[in-house]
Backbone as XML, in Angstrom:
<?xml version="1.0"?>
<chain id="A" units="angstrom">
  <residue number="1" name="MET">
    <atom name="N" x="15.570" y="-66.588" z="-203.335"/>
    <atom name="CA" x="14.890" y="-65.430" z="-203.756"/>
    <atom name="C" x="14.570" y="-64.551" z="-202.556"/>
  </residue>
  <residue number="2" name="SER">
    <atom name="N" x="14.919" y="-63.166" z="-202.734"/>
    <atom name="CA" x="14.876" y="-62.245" z="-201.583"/>
    <atom name="C" x="13.660" y="-61.322" z="-201.700"/>
  </residue>
  <residue number="3" name="CYS">
    <atom name="N" x="13.238" y="-60.958" z="-200.644"/>
    <atom name="CA" x="11.915" y="-60.069" z="-200.770"/>
    <atom name="C" x="12.174" y="-58.812" z="-199.912"/>
  </residue>
  <residue number="4" name="ASP">
    <atom name="N" x="12.292" y="-57.728" z="-200.510"/>
    <atom name="CA" x="12.505" y="-56.413" z="-199.781"/>
    <atom name="C" x="11.320" y="-55.595" z="-199.225"/>
  </residue>
  <residue number="5" name="LEU">
    <atom name="N" x="10.227" y="-56.339" z="-199.348"/>
    <atom name="CA" x="8.943" y="-55.559" z="-198.729"/>
    <atom name="C" x="9.097" y="-55.611" z="-197.272"/>
  </residue>
  <residue number="6" name="PRO">
    <atom name="N" x="8.591" y="-54.427" z="-196.731"/>
    <atom name="CA" x="8.253" y="-54.526" z="-195.218"/>
    <atom name="C" x="7.424" y="-55.602" z="-194.732"/>
  </residue>
  <residue number="7" name="VAL">
    <atom name="N" x="7.701" y="-56.003" z="-193.492"/>
    <atom name="CA" x="6.995" y="-57.147" z="-192.928"/>
    <atom name="C" x="5.454" y="-57.032" z="-192.991"/>
  </residue>
  <residue number="8" name="ASN">
    <atom name="N" x="4.919" y="-55.784" z="-192.792"/>
    <atom name="CA" x="3.481" y="-55.477" z="-192.845"/>
    <atom name="C" x="3.042" y="-54.751" z="-194.041"/>
  </residue>
  <residue number="9" name="ALA">
    <atom name="N" x="3.755" y="-55.082" z="-195.200"/>
    <atom name="CA" x="3.392" y="-54.518" z="-196.476"/>
    <atom name="C" x="1.954" y="-54.876" z="-196.839"/>
  </residue>
  <residue number="10" name="PHE">
    <atom name="N" x="1.214" y="-53.735" z="-197.229"/>
    <atom name="CA" x="-0.281" y="-54.076" z="-197.746"/>
    <atom name="C" x="-0.317" y="-53.406" z="-199.066"/>
  </residue>
  <residue number="11" name="ASP">
    <atom name="N" x="-0.931" y="-54.165" z="-199.981"/>
    <atom name="CA" x="-1.370" y="-53.593" z="-201.368"/>
    <atom name="C" x="-2.501" y="-52.814" z="-201.292"/>
  </residue>
  <residue number="12" name="GLU">
    <atom name="N" x="-2.261" y="-51.441" z="-201.313"/>
    <atom name="CA" x="-3.335" y="-50.385" z="-201.255"/>
    <atom name="C" x="-4.371" y="-50.338" z="-202.344"/>
  </residue>
  <residue number="13" name="ARG">
    <atom name="N" x="-3.981" y="-51.133" z="-203.297"/>
    <atom name="CA" x="-4.851" y="-51.226" z="-204.526"/>
    <atom name="C" x="-6.174" y="-52.060" z="-204.022"/>
  </residue>
  <residue number="14" name="LEU">
    <atom name="N" x="-6.015" y="-52.803" z="-202.883"/>
    <atom name="CA" x="-7.096" y="-53.628" z="-202.363"/>
    <atom name="C" x="-8.163" y="-52.677" z="-201.743"/>
  </residue>
  <residue number="15" name="LEU">
    <atom name="N" x="-7.865" y="-51.465" z="-201.428"/>
    <atom name="CA" x="-8.830" y="-50.670" z="-200.838"/>
    <atom name="C" x="-10.086" y="-50.380" z="-201.691"/>
  </residue>
  <residue number="16" name="ALA">
    <atom name="N" x="-9.814" y="-50.493" z="-203.064"/>
    <atom name="CA" x="-11.022" y="-50.198" z="-203.814"/>
    <atom name="C" x="-12.058" y="-51.354" z="-203.728"/>
  </residue>
  <residue number="17" name="LEU">
    <atom name="N" x="-11.585" y="-52.567" z="-203.387"/>
    <atom name="CA" x="-12.418" y="-53.745" z="-203.246"/>
    <atom name="C" x="-12.970" y="-53.972" z="-201.782"/>
  </residue>
  <residue number="18" name="LEU">
    <atom name="N" x="-12.194" y="-53.744" z="-200.764"/>
    <atom name="CA" x="-12.437" y="-54.087" z="-199.569"/>
    <atom name="C" x="-13.641" y="-53.148" z="-198.804"/>
  </residue>
  <residue number="19" name="ARG">
    <atom name="N" x="-14.452" y="-53.760" z="-198.028"/>
    <atom name="CA" x="-15.527" y="-52.983" z="-197.336"/>
    <atom name="C" x="-15.468" y="-53.474" z="-195.880"/>
  </residue>
  <residue number="20" name="CYS">
    <atom name="N" x="-16.033" y="-52.636" z="-195.009"/>
    <atom name="CA" x="-16.297" y="-53.047" z="-193.555"/>
    <atom name="C" x="-17.296" y="-54.219" z="-193.648"/>
  </residue>
  <residue number="21" name="PRO">
    <atom name="N" x="-17.101" y="-55.331" z="-193.050"/>
    <atom name="CA" x="-18.070" y="-56.387" z="-193.012"/>
    <atom name="C" x="-19.374" y="-56.153" z="-192.182"/>
  </residue>
  <residue number="22" name="LEU">
    <atom name="N" x="-19.110" y="-55.185" z="-191.348"/>
    <atom name="CA" x="-20.449" y="-54.714" z="-190.429"/>
    <atom name="C" x="-21.213" y="-53.750" z="-191.155"/>
  </residue>
  <residue number="23" name="THR">
    <atom name="N" x="-20.609" y="-52.614" z="-191.676"/>
    <atom name="CA" x="-21.347" y="-51.425" z="-192.226"/>
    <atom name="C" x="-21.408" y="-51.415" z="-193.762"/>
  </residue>
  <residue number="24" name="ARG">
    <atom name="N" x="-20.512" y="-52.397" z="-194.430"/>
    <atom name="CA" x="-20.372" y="-52.390" z="-195.735"/>
    <atom name="C" x="-19.802" y="-51.107" z="-196.375"/>
  </residue>
  <residue number="25" name="SER">
    <atom name="N" x="-19.153" y="-50.073" z="-195.580"/>
    <atom name="CA" x="-18.754" y="-48.905" z="-195.995"/>
    <atom name="C" x="-17.158" y="-49.083" z="-196.308"/>
  </residue>
  <residue number="26" name="PRO">
    <atom name="N" x="-16.730" y="-48.036" z="-197.153"/>
    <atom name="CA" x="-15.307" y="-48.238" z="-197.672"/>
    <atom name="C" x="-14.318" y="-48.050" z="-196.323"/>
  </residue>
  <residue number="27" name="LEU">
    <atom name="N" x="-13.252" y="-48.446" z="-196.593"/>
    <atom name="CA" x="-12.251" y="-48.451" z="-195.564"/>
    <atom name="C" x="-10.947" y="-47.525" z="-196.145"/>
  </residue>
  <residue number="28" name="ARG">
    <atom name="N" x="-10.263" y="-46.839" z="-195.184"/>
    <atom name="CA" x="-9.094" y="-46.163" z="-195.475"/>
    <atom name="C" x="-7.979" y="-46.695" z="-194.585"/>
  </residue>
  <residue number="29" name="LYS">
    <atom name="N" x="-6.734" y="-46.445" z="-195.073"/>
    <atom name="CA" x="-5.610" y="-46.971" z="-194.268"/>
    <atom name="C" x="-4.813" y="-45.806" z="-193.616"/>
  </residue>
  <residue number="30" name="GLU">
    <atom name="N" x="-4.764" y="-46.280" z="-192.267"/>
    <atom name="CA" x="-4.016" y="-45.173" z="-191.271"/>
    <atom name="C" x="-2.929" y="-46.297" z="-190.562"/>
  </residue>
  <residue number="31" name="GLY">
    <atom name="N" x="-1.747" y="-46.036" z="-191.040"/>
    <atom name="CA" x="-0.737" y="-46.993" z="-190.411"/>
    <atom name="C" x="-0.929" y="-48.275" z="-190.729"/>
  </residue>
  <residue number="32" name="ASP">
    <atom name="N" x="-1.160" y="-49.203" z="-189.658"/>
    <atom name="CA" x="-1.408" y="-50.621" z="-189.814"/>
    <atom name="C" x="-2.793" y="-50.915" z="-189.520"/>
  </residue>
  <residue number="33" name="TRP">
    <atom name="N" x="-3.718" y="-50.086" z="-189.852"/>
    <atom name="CA" x="-5.050" y="-50.214" z="-189.638"/>
    <atom name="C" x="-5.879" y="-49.922" z="-190.842"/>
  </residue>
  <residue number="34" name="LEU">
    <atom name="N" x="-6.897" y="-50.576" z="-191.000"/>
    <atom name="CA" x="-8.127" y="-50.102" z="-192.018"/>
    <atom name="C" x="-9.247" y="-49.614" z="-191.244"/>
  </residue>
  <residue number="35" name="ILE">
    <atom name="N" x="-9.524" y="-48.280" z="-191.549"/>
    <atom name="CA" x="-10.664" y="-47.750" z="-190.810"/>
    <atom name="C" x="-11.875" y="-47.642" z="-191.604"/>
  </residue>
  <residue number="36" name="ALA">
    <atom name="N" x="-12.902" y="-48.090" z="-191.011"/>
    <atom name="CA" x="-14.163" y="-48.099" z="-191.760"/>
    <atom name="C" x="-14.790" y="-46.506" z="-191.789"/>
  </residue>
  <residue number="37" name="GLU">
    <atom name="N" x="-15.273" y="-46.241" z="-192.859"/>
    <atom name="CA" x="-15.682" y="-44.750" z="-193.075"/>
    <atom name="C" x="-16.930" y="-44.488" z="-192.099"/>
  </residue>
  <residue number="38" name="GLU">
    <atom name="N" x="-17.837" y="-45.458" z="-192.173"/>
    <atom name="CA" x="-18.994" y="-45.476" z="-191.274"/>
    <atom name="C" x="-18.749" y="-46.229" z="-190.103"/>
  </residue>
  <residue number="39" name="GLY">
    <atom name="N" x="-18.951" y="-45.840" z="-188.861"/>
    <atom name="CA" x="-18.851" y="-46.604" z="-187.721"/>
    <atom name="C" x="-17.512" y="-46.472" z="-186.922"/>
  </residue>
  <residue number="40" name="GLY">
    <atom name="N" x="-16.457" y="-46.452" z="-187.917"/>
    <atom name="CA" x="-15.217" y="-46.011" z="-187.275"/>
    <atom name="C" x="-14.316" y="-47.225" z="-186.664"/>
  </residue>
  <residue number="41" name="LEU">
    <atom name="N" x="-14.848" y="-48.580" z="-187.135"/>
    <atom name="CA" x="-14.130" y="-49.672" z="-186.609"/>
    <atom name="C" x="-12.636" y="-49.737" z="-187.225"/>
  </residue>
  <residue number="42" name="ALA">
    <atom name="N" x="-11.694" y="-50.168" z="-186.550"/>
    <atom name="CA" x="-10.260" y="-50.119" z="-186.983"/>
    <atom name="C" x="-9.893" y="-51.564" z="-186.979"/>
  </residue>
  <residue number="43" name="TYR">
    <atom name="N" x="-9.682" y="-52.148" z="-188.377"/>
    <atom name="CA" x="-9.399" y="-53.390" z="-188.441"/>
    <atom name="C" x="-7.834" y="-53.518" z="-188.608"/>
  </residue>
  <residue number="44" name="PRO">
    <atom name="N" x="-7.284" y="-54.644" z="-188.021"/>
    <atom name="CA" x="-5.714" y="-54.418" z="-187.925"/>
    <atom name="C" x="-5.285" y="-55.176" z="-189.266"/>
  </residue>
  <residue number="45" name="ILE">
    <atom name="N" x="-3.978" y="-54.797" z="-189.588"/>
    <atom name="CA" x="-3.276" y="-55.453" z="-190.631"/>
    <atom name="C" x="-2.250" y="-56.139" z="-190.228"/>
  </residue>
  <residue number="46" name="ARG">
    <atom name="N" x="-2.234" y="-57.547" z="-190.402"/>
    <atom name="CA" x="-1.087" y="-58.385" z="-189.769"/>
    <atom name="C" x="-0.436" y="-59.059" z="-190.798"/>
  </residue>
  <residue number="47" name="ASP">
    <atom name="N" x="0.998" y="-58.897" z="-190.854"/>
    <atom name="CA" x="1.737" y="-59.486" z="-191.838"/>
    <atom name="C" x="1.293" y="-59.229" z="-193.287"/>
  </residue>
  <residue number="48" name="GLY">
    <atom name="N" x="0.773" y="-57.933" z="-193.497"/>
    <atom name="CA" x="0.253" y="-57.542" z="-194.777"/>
    <atom name="C" x="-1.061" y="-58.098" z="-195.096"/>
  </residue>
  <residue number="49" name="ILE">
    <atom name="N" x="-1.848" y="-58.701" z="-194.169"/>
    <atom name="CA" x="-3.129" y="-59.250" z="-194.488"/>
    <atom name="C" x="-4.174" y="-58.635" z="-193.507"/>
  </residue>
  <residue number="50" name="PRO">
    <atom name="N" x="-5.318" y="-57.986" z="-194.154"/>
    <atom name="CA" x="-6.285" y="-57.156" z="-193.484"/>
    <atom name="C" x="-7.016" y="-58.344" z="-192.682"/>
  </residue>
  <residue number="51" name="VAL">
    <atom name="N" x="-7.327" y="-58.048" z="-191.503"/>
    <atom name="CA" x="-8.039" y="-58.988" z="-190.575"/>
    <atom name="C" x="-9.503" y="-58.345" z="-190.441"/>
  </residue>
  <residue number="52" name="LEU">
    <atom name="N" x="-10.379" y="-58.707" z="-191.357"/>
    <atom name="CA" x="-11.702" y="-57.924" z="-191.294"/>
    <atom name="C" x="-12.734" y="-58.667" z="-190.531"/>
  </residue>
  <residue number="53" name="LEU">
    <atom name="N" x="-12.386" y="-59.014" z="-189.325"/>
    <atom name="CA" x="-13.483" y="-59.462" z="-188.392"/>
    <atom name="C" x="-13.820" y="-58.493" z="-187.369"/>
  </residue>
  <residue number="54" name="PRO">
    <atom name="N" x="-15.116" y="-58.113" z="-187.108"/>
    <atom name="CA" x="-15.561" y="-57.218" z="-186.201"/>
    <atom name="C" x="-14.946" y="-57.435" z="-184.653"/>
  </residue>
  <residue number="55" name="GLU">
    <atom name="N" x="-14.844" y="-58.719" z="-184.461"/>
    <atom name="CA" x="-14.412" y="-59.090" z="-183.119"/>
    <atom name="C" x="-12.983" y="-58.846" z="-182.959"/>
  </residue>
  <residue number="56" name="GLU">
    <atom name="N" x="-12.279" y="-58.770" z="-184.001"/>
    <atom name="CA" x="-10.830" y="-58.270" z="-183.813"/>
    <atom name="C" x="-10.528" y="-56.786" z="-184.103"/>
  </residue>
  <residue number="57" name="ALA">
    <atom name="N" x="-11.573" y="-56.266" z="-184.460"/>
    <atom name="CA" x="-11.384" y="-54.612" z="-184.696"/>
    <atom name="C" x="-11.268" y="-53.839" z="-183.452"/>
  </residue>
  <residue number="58" name="ARG">
    <atom name="N" x="-10.416" y="-52.754" z="-183.396"/>
    <atom name="CA" x="-10.440" y="-51.755" z="-182.419"/>
    <atom name="C" x="-11.676" y="-50.856" z="-182.408"/>
  </residue>
  <residue number="59" name="LEU">
    <atom name="N" x="-12.355" y="-50.648" z="-181.381"/>
    <atom name="CA" x="-13.542" y="-49.790" z="-181.487"/>
    <atom name="C" x="-13.136" y="-48.411" z="-181.312"/>
  </residue>
  <residue number="60" name="PRO">
    <atom name="N" x="-14.198" y="-47.651" z="-181.928"/>
    <atom name="CA" x="-13.969" y="-46.087" z="-182.064"/>
    <atom name="C" x="-13.939" y="-45.620" z="-180.470"/>
  </residue>
  <residue number="61" name="GLU">
    <atom name="N" x="-13.340" y="-44.478" z="-180.334"/>
    <atom name="CA" x="-13.293" y="-43.838" z="-179.029"/>
    <atom name="C" x="-14.685" y="-43.514" z="-178.608"/>
  </residue>
  <residue number="62" name="GLY">
    <atom name="N" x="-14.987" y="-43.817" z="-177.267"/>
    <atom name="CA" x="-16.283" y="-43.617" z="-176.738"/>
    <atom name="C" x="-17.154" y="-44.777" z="-176.873"/>
  </residue>
  <residue number="63" name="VAL">
    <atom name="N" x="-16.809" y="-45.847" z="-177.602"/>
    <atom name="CA" x="-17.664" y="-46.955" z="-177.685"/>
    <atom name="C" x="-16.938" y="-48.051" z="-176.858"/>
  </residue>
  <residue number="64" name="LYS">
    <atom name="N" x="-17.803" y="-48.652" z="-175.982"/>
    <atom name="CA" x="-17.387" y="-49.763" z="-175.035"/>
    <atom name="C" x="-17.600" y="-51.166" z="-175.501"/>
  </residue>
  <residue number="65" name="SER">
    <atom name="N" x="-18.420" y="-51.423" z="-176.557"/>
    <atom name="CA" x="-18.608" y="-52.789" z="-177.167"/>
    <atom name="C" x="-18.990" y="-52.743" z="-178.507"/>
  </residue>
  <residue number="66" name="LEU">
    <atom name="N" x="-18.883" y="-53.800" z="-179.057"/>
    <atom name="CA" x="-19.345" y="-54.002" z="-180.482"/>
    <atom name="C" x="-20.858" y="-53.791" z="-180.474"/>
  </residue>
  <residue number="67" name="ASP">
    <atom name="N" x="-21.581" y="-54.426" z="-179.474"/>
    <atom name="CA" x="-22.954" y="-54.290" z="-179.547"/>
    <atom name="C" x="-23.517" y="-52.782" z="-179.250"/>
  </residue>
  <residue number="68" name="GLU">
    <atom name="N" x="-22.715" y="-52.123" z="-178.511"/>
    <atom name="CA" x="-23.083" y="-50.629" z="-178.410"/>
    <atom name="C" x="-22.887" y="-49.932" z="-179.856"/>
  </residue>
  <residue number="69" name="LEU">
    <atom name="N" x="-21.865" y="-50.284" z="-180.576"/>
    <atom name="CA" x="-21.649" y="-49.687" z="-181.748"/>
    <atom name="C" x="-22.732" y="-50.099" z="-182.852"/>
  </residue>
  <residue number="70" name="LYS">
    <atom name="N" x="-23.218" y="-51.336" z="-182.783"/>
    <atom name="CA" x="-24.201" y="-51.799" z="-183.787"/>
    <atom name="C" x="-25.527" y="-50.965" z="-183.482"/>
  </residue>
  <residue number="71" name="GLN">
    <atom name="N" x="-25.939" y="-50.683" z="-182.107"/>
    <atom name="CA" x="-27.101" y="-49.971" z="-181.784"/>
    <atom name="C" x="-26.996" y="-48.585" z="-182.348"/>
  </residue>
  <residue number="72" name="LYS">
    <atom name="N" x="-25.760" y="-47.976" z="-182.373"/>
    <atom name="CA" x="-25.543" y="-46.687" z="-182.782"/>
    <atom name="C" x="-25.624" y="-46.500" z="-184.421"/>
  </residue>
  <residue number="73" name="LEU">
    <atom name="N" x="-25.597" y="-47.710" z="-185.196"/>
    <atom name="CA" x="-25.558" y="-47.723" z="-186.498"/>
    <atom name="C" x="-26.840" y="-47.511" z="-187.223"/>
  </residue>
  <residue number="74" name="PRO">
    <atom name="N" x="-27.133" y="-47.016" z="-188.299"/>
    <atom name="CA" x="-28.492" y="-47.001" z="-188.819"/>
    <atom name="C" x="-28.666" y="-48.178" z="-189.419"/>
  </residue>
  <residue number="75" name="ARG">
    <atom name="N" x="-30.030" y="-48.653" z="-189.307"/>
    <atom name="CA" x="-30.617" y="-49.985" z="-189.632"/>
    <atom name="C" x="-30.512" y="-49.929" z="-191.346"/>
  </residue>
  <residue number="76" name="ARG">
    <atom name="N" x="-30.048" y="-51.162" z="-191.689"/>
    <atom name="CA" x="-29.959" y="-51.432" z="-193.163"/>
    <atom name="C" x="-30.991" y="-52.391" z="-193.510"/>
  </residue>
</chain>
């Protein structure tokens, strides 16, 4: 059985279900990343699977640590 999907294929229908685990905000796809609408954390997509761990996410520009980002987010 052959599979013609790209190596990092991601089913974008999942975007309707997935949320940032830190902010609970929706995600948008940019290349091989899922970007949180609130906070701007960028979660990688590896082998077609979103890695929704804040510790694995790329921080937004100007933010030096996950703790710093958490301090900037509104309290829930």
